C-alpha positions in Angstrom: 14.6 36.1 27.4 14.7 33.0 29.5 12.9 33.3 32.9 14.0 31.1 35.8 12.0 30.3 38.9 14.3 32.1 41.4 11.6 33.9 43.5 9.1 32.6 46.0 5.7 32.4 44.2 3.8 32.0 47.5 5.0 35.5 48.4 4.3 37.0 44.9 8.0 37.1 44.2 8.0 35.4 40.9 5.9 32.8 39.0 7.6 29.7 40.4 8.1 28.3 36.9 10.3 28.5 33.9 9.2 30.9 31.2 10.2 32.9 28.2 9.7 36.4 26.8 9.9 37.8 23.3 9.9 41.6 22.9 10.2 44.3 20.3 11.5 47.7 21.3 11.3 50.7 19.0 12.6 54.2 19.7 11.8 57.3 17.7 13.1 60.8 17.8 10.2 63.2 17.4 12.3 66.4 17.6 15.5 67.7 19.1 13.7 67.8 22.5 11.4 64.7 22.5 12.0 61.0 22.1 9.5 58.1 22.4 10.1 54.4 23.2 7.6 51.7 22.4 7.9 48.1 23.8 5.7 45.2 22.7 6.2 41.8 24.4 4.7 38.4 25.0 5.6 36.3 28.0 4.9 32.6 28.5 5.2 31.1 32.0 4.8 27.3 32.6 2.6 25.6 35.1 3.6 26.1 38.7 2.2 25.3 42.2 -1.1 24.1 40.7 -1.4 27.3 38.6 -2.0 26.9 34.8 0.4 28.0 32.2 0.0 31.7 31.5 0.5 34.1 28.6 1.0 37.8 29.2 0.8 40.5 26.6 2.4 43.9 27.3 2.5 47.3 25.6 4.5 50.2 26.9 4.9 53.7 25.5 7.0 56.4 26.9 7.7 60.1 26.1 11.0 61.6 27.2 11.6 65.3 27.3 15.3 66.1 26.7 15.1 69.2 29.0 18.8 69.4 29.5 21.8 67.4 28.2 21.9 65.3 31.3 18.3 65.6 32.8 15.2 64.0 31.3 11.6 64.2 32.7 9.5 61.4 31.3 6.2 59.6 31.4 5.5 56.0 30.6 2.1 54.2 30.1 2.0 50.4 30.4 -0.8 48.0 29.6 -0.6 44.3 30.4 -3.0 41.4 30.1 -2.3 38.0 31.6 -4.5 34.9 30.9 -4.3 31.1 31.0 -2.4 29.8 28.0 -4.0 27.7 25.3 -7.6 28.4 26.5 -6.9 26.9 29.9 -9.0 27.6 33.0 -8.2 30.4 35.4 -8.7 34.1 35.6 -7.4 36.8 33.3 -5.8 39.9 34.8 -5.5 43.4 33.2 -3.2 46.1 34.4 -2.9 49.8 33.3 -0.2 52.0 34.9 0.9 55.6 34.3 4.5 56.2 35.5 5.8 59.8 35.6 9.4 60.4 36.6 12.8 61.7 35.7 16.4 60.5 35.2 19.8 62.2 35.1 23.2 61.3 33.9 26.8 61.4 35.2 29.4 61.2 32.4 32.9 59.9 33.0 36.1 60.5 30.9 36.2 56.7 30.2 33.0 56.9 28.3 30.9 55.4 31.1 27.6 57.1 31.8 25.7 56.3 35.0 22.0 57.1 34.9 20.0 57.1 38.1 16.3 57.9 38.0 13.1 57.8 40.0 9.4 57.4 39.0 6.0 57.1 40.7 3.8 54.4 39.1 0.1 55.0 39.5 -2.4 52.2 38.8 -5.5 53.1 36.7 -8.7 51.3 36.0 -8.8 47.9 37.7 -5.5 48.7 39.4 -6.7 52.1 40.6 -5.4 53.0 44.1 -2.1 51.1 43.6 0.9 53.3 43.6 4.6 53.2 44.4 8.1 54.4 43.9 10.5 52.9 41.3 14.2 53.5 41.5 16.2 53.1 38.3 20.0 52.7 37.8 21.6 52.1 34.4 25.3 51.8 33.4 25.9 52.8 29.8 29.3 51.9 28.4 30.9 53.7 25.5 32.1 50.6 23.6 
């Protein structure tokens, strides 16, 4: 993935530099009722606004319960570590989040499926006390 500096880094809305990300997704069916998704990624962001180049490592793991044909409770755990690239100076940051939620689906005769969802990320460890609401919307086409 190519990352472009479209946000305002001074307001924490982006890094303010060009970057790139490489990820590896893996999905596994555990049973007729449970599915897991694993995501591994590495992100590099170039120098911006006096900040050094950064490398971020991420690991995400989710468990999805197929409770009904179009309703899925789920929980996701995400770990992330960001540090200066190439042994540069600067601080490292580590994040650990538990994110319970659910999604549901609307199927259309055309094969289009629209999946809205909501979750409630909760920071753990160094990010303890941070929480929020995440709204999700996916359009799945039956190509």
